[in-house]
Kinemage of the C-alpha trace (Angstrom):
@kinemage 1
@onewidth
@group {chain A} dominant
@subgroup {mainchain}
@vectorlist {calphas} color= white
{ca met a 1} P 10.654 0.476 -17.770
{ca gln a 2} L 10.911 2.931 -14.876
{ca arg a 3} L 7.866 1.342 -13.153
{ca ile a 4} L 9.382 -2.121 -13.553
{ca leu a 5} L 12.655 -0.968 -12.028
{ca ala a 6} L 10.856 0.797 -9.165
{ca phe a 7} L 8.742 -2.290 -8.448
{ca thr a 8} L 11.817 -4.553 -8.555
{ca ile a 9} L 13.712 -2.313 -6.135
{ca leu a 10} L 10.712 -2.119 -3.825
{ca val a 11} L 10.277 -5.875 -3.790
{ca ala a 12} L 13.978 -6.485 -3.219
{ca thr a 13} L 14.163 -4.055 -0.292
{ca ala a 14} L 11.048 -5.512 1.309
{ca val a 15} L 12.775 -8.887 1.714
{ca ser a 16} L 14.395 -8.006 5.025
{ca cys a 17} L 11.111 -6.790 6.481
{ca phe a 18} L 9.425 -10.088 5.639
{ca ala a 19} L 12.434 -12.356 6.135
{ca asn a 20} L 10.847 -14.904 8.460
{ca pro a 21} L 8.859 -17.712 6.856
{ca leu a 22} L 5.107 -17.401 7.093
{ca val a 23} L 2.850 -20.220 8.207
{ca ala a 24} L 0.410 -21.255 5.475
{ca val a 25} L -2.703 -19.090 5.768
{ca asp a 26} L -5.765 -18.729 3.577
{ca pro a 27} L -4.893 -16.213 0.801
{ca glu a 28} L -8.488 -14.973 0.770
{ca lys a 29} L -8.241 -14.067 4.482
{ca gln a 30} L -4.935 -12.345 3.774
{ca ala a 31} L -6.540 -10.291 0.981
{ca thr a 32} L -9.435 -9.327 3.256
{ca ala a 33} L -7.067 -8.322 6.065
{ca phe a 34} L -4.862 -6.342 3.672
{ca met a 35} L -7.773 -4.288 2.359
{ca arg a 36} L -9.233 -3.815 5.860
{ca ile a 37} L -5.886 -2.442 7.091
{ca tyr a 38} L -5.668 -0.139 4.053
{ca ala a 39} L -9.217 1.179 4.543
{ca thr a 40} L -8.952 1.480 8.337
{ca phe a 41} L -5.623 3.267 8.450
{ca cys a 42} L -4.812 4.880 5.107
{ca leu a 43} L -8.201 5.786 3.664
{ca lys a 44} L -9.875 6.712 6.925
{ca his a 45} L -7.008 8.993 7.967
{ca ile a 46} L -5.711 10.338 4.646
{ca asn a 47} L -6.665 13.900 5.568
{ca glu a 48} L -5.291 13.482 9.097
{ca ile a 49} L -2.011 11.639 8.645
{ca asp a 50} L -0.415 13.460 11.583
{ca lys a 51} L -3.207 12.287 13.887
{ca leu a 52} L -2.729 8.723 12.636
{ca arg a 53} L 1.025 8.986 13.236
{ca asp a 54} L 0.375 10.344 16.750
{ca ser a 55} L -2.056 7.520 17.525
{ca leu a 56} L 0.683 5.015 16.642
{ca ala a 57} L 3.308 6.725 18.832
{ca phe a 58} L 3.387 3.910 21.393
{ca ser a 59} L 3.055 1.022 18.926
{ca pro a 60} L 6.156 -1.060 18.128
{ca arg a 61} L 7.931 0.241 15.019
{ca leu a 62} L 10.191 -1.458 12.547
{ca pro a 63} L 13.847 -0.684 13.224
{ca pro a 64} L 15.029 2.480 11.423
{ca glu a 65} L 17.356 0.581 9.063
{ca glu a 66} L 14.517 -1.738 7.941
{ca thr a 67} L 12.174 1.224 7.533
{ca lys a 68} L 14.737 3.053 5.412
{ca lys a 69} L 15.112 -0.006 3.134
{ca leu a 70} L 11.359 -0.499 2.899
{ca leu a 71} L 10.778 3.162 2.015
{ca arg a 72} L 13.717 3.160 -0.417
{ca gly a 73} L 15.598 5.837 1.504
{ca gln a 74} L 12.650 8.168 2.047
{ca ala a 75} L 12.122 9.442 5.582
{ca gly a 76} L 9.203 7.899 7.395
{ca glu a 77} L 8.036 5.375 9.928
{ca ala a 78} L 6.742 1.823 9.620
{ca trp a 79} L 4.806 -0.428 11.960
{ca pro a 80} L 4.140 -4.159 11.748
{ca val a 81} L 0.386 -4.719 11.888
{ca pro a 82} L -0.542 -7.652 14.135
{ca glu a 83} L -2.812 -9.917 12.138
{ca asp a 84} L -3.335 -13.685 12.365
{ca ser a 85} L -3.932 -14.057 8.633
{ca gly a 86} L -0.550 -12.740 7.470
{ca arg a 87} L 2.269 -10.240 7.666
{ca phe a 88} L 1.470 -6.619 6.985
{ca ile a 89} L 3.325 -3.364 7.447
{ca leu a 90} L 1.840 0.112 7.675
{ca ala a 91} L 4.167 2.949 6.627
{ca ile a 92} L 3.788 6.727 6.680
{ca leu a 93} L 6.212 9.052 4.952
{ca lys a 94} L 7.609 11.909 7.018
{ca glu a 95} L 6.337 15.386 6.153
{ca lys a 96} L 4.136 13.985 3.382
{ca asn a 97} L 0.535 12.850 3.408
{ca val a 98} L 1.348 9.360 2.166
{ca cys a 99} L 0.201 6.149 3.836
{ca met a 100} L 1.139 2.668 2.587
{ca val a 101} L 0.285 -0.939 3.415
{ca tyr a 102} L 2.576 -3.808 2.441
{ca gly a 103} L 1.310 -7.396 2.294
{ca leu a 104} L 3.531 -10.452 2.047
{ca lys a 105} L 0.893 -12.810 0.671
{ca ala a 106} L -2.591 -12.173 -0.622
{ca asp a 107} L -5.098 -13.381 -3.163
{ca thr a 108} L -4.189 -10.702 -5.712
{ca ala a 109} L -7.388 -11.056 -7.746
{ca arg a 110} L -9.464 -10.467 -4.609
{ca val a 111} L -7.253 -7.555 -3.487
{ca glu a 112} L -7.595 -5.924 -6.917
{ca lys a 113} L -11.366 -6.445 -6.999
{ca thr a 114} L -11.848 -5.084 -3.469
{ca phe a 115} L -9.498 -2.149 -4.090
{ca ser a 116} L -11.402 -1.195 -7.255
{ca ala a 117} L -14.740 -1.459 -5.451
{ca ile a 118} L -13.535 0.732 -2.564
{ca val a 119} L -11.829 3.443 -4.603
{ca asn a 120} L -14.629 3.692 -7.162
{ca val a 121} L -16.929 4.983 -4.417
{ca ala a 122} L -15.332 8.294 -3.479
{ca pro a 123} L -16.583 10.075 -0.376
{ca ser a 124} L -19.260 12.597 -1.322
{ca pro a 125} L -18.944 15.147 -2.938
{ca met a 126} L -15.704 13.863 -4.479
{ca ile a 127} L -15.505 12.042 -7.796
{ca thr a 128} L -13.372 9.061 -8.797
{ca arg a 129} L -11.197 9.002 -11.872
{ca ala a 130} L -9.133 6.021 -13.046
{ca leu a 131} L -5.634 7.227 -13.935
{ca gln a 132} L -3.786 4.049 -14.803
{ca asp a 133} L -4.139 0.266 -15.032
{ca glu a 134} L -0.921 -1.253 -16.240
{ca arg a 135} L 0.493 -4.751 -16.545
{ca leu a 136} L 4.198 -4.992 -15.749
{ca asp a 137} L 6.847 -7.637 -16.347
{ca thr a 138} L 9.143 -7.945 -13.348
{ca pro a 139} L 11.962 -10.337 -12.419
{ca phe a 140} L 9.379 -12.115 -10.243
{ca gly a 141} L 6.822 -12.408 -13.033
{ca pro a 142} L 3.811 -10.377 -14.079
{ca ala a 143} L 2.530 -7.553 -11.882
{ca arg a 144} L -0.323 -5.093 -12.072
{ca ser a 145} L -0.360 -1.421 -11.087
{ca met a 146} L -3.619 0.503 -10.700
{ca thr a 147} L -4.003 4.187 -9.818
{ca tyr a 148} L -7.125 6.225 -9.101
{ca glu a 149} L -7.811 9.797 -8.080
{ca trp a 150} L -10.410 11.247 -5.735
{ca ser a 151} L -11.093 14.952 -6.211
{ca met a 152} L -13.843 17.538 -6.249
{ca ser a 153} L -13.301 17.932 -10.012
{ca thr a 154} L -10.565 17.342 -12.568
{ca ala a 155} L -9.220 20.835 -11.839
{ca ala a 156} L -9.411 20.542 -8.028
{ca ala a 157} L -6.581 21.971 -5.947
{ca lys a 158} L -6.514 18.966 -3.603
{ca lys a 159} L -6.588 15.358 -4.707
{ca val a 160} L -6.166 11.936 -3.174
{ca ile a 161} L -4.140 9.485 -5.253
{ca leu a 162} L -4.879 5.813 -4.538
{ca ser a 163} L -2.532 3.157 -5.893
{ca leu a 164} L -2.239 -0.605 -5.770
{ca thr a 165} L 0.529 -2.825 -7.118
{ca thr a 166} L 0.158 -6.606 -6.991
{ca thr a 167} L 1.868 -9.740 -8.168
{ca ala a 168} L 0.674 -13.317 -7.804
{ca ser a 169} L 4.265 -14.588 -7.833
{ca asp a 170} L 5.057 -16.882 -4.909
{ca thr a 171} L 8.735 -15.971 -5.287
{ca ala a 172} L 8.164 -12.224 -4.796
{ca pro a 173} L 8.914 -10.958 -1.266
{ca leu a 174} L 5.519 -9.221 -1.222
{ca gln a 175} L 2.374 -9.602 -3.267
{ca ala a 176} L 0.516 -6.379 -2.540
{ca leu a 177} L 1.350 -2.720 -1.918
{ca ala a 178} L -1.386 -0.111 -1.563
{ca ser a 179} L -0.865 3.597 -1.007
{ca ala a 180} L -2.957 6.696 -0.463
{ca ala a 181} L -1.537 10.184 -0.898
{ca ala a 182} L -3.226 13.530 -0.305
{ca ile a 183} L -1.743 16.047 -2.730
{ca ala a 184} L -2.245 19.764 -3.099
{ca lys a 185} L -1.702 21.064 -6.646
């Protein structure tokens, strides 16, 4: 129930960030762009979030009030990602090693398949462990939440948590949210 409520709140607050109508674009291209943005920004820089944040210093940001809504009150910054195939937002939480990508529209089956393929191949010498794969009922219809962990071992002091939540609902304000978080135990 808590995951459903969290997903509902997230989707509702994302509305203002994606308020303008989107021109019809190929959902497969949107899924590809979404996963490319996630891999290029979040996965590539998960151990250097501050460097990523610094590299985006001169890029246009979302207004602070929209960022606050998108991040559900958590401190952080968000940037629209220019992409012809759809609307995407990159967000980084302040003082935390958490990077997120929001996608308005995407072929959810393709996003899920690509996400699973990417996260199941952890950078050497790390290992991948599936933590959760859950189906959710939301006010917008069914959703799926998947979480994986990259670590040196199950008892490792530092881990990377990789999550994806999707919904195929055309009425939902966003269809995909991926995050990567570097956590020290």
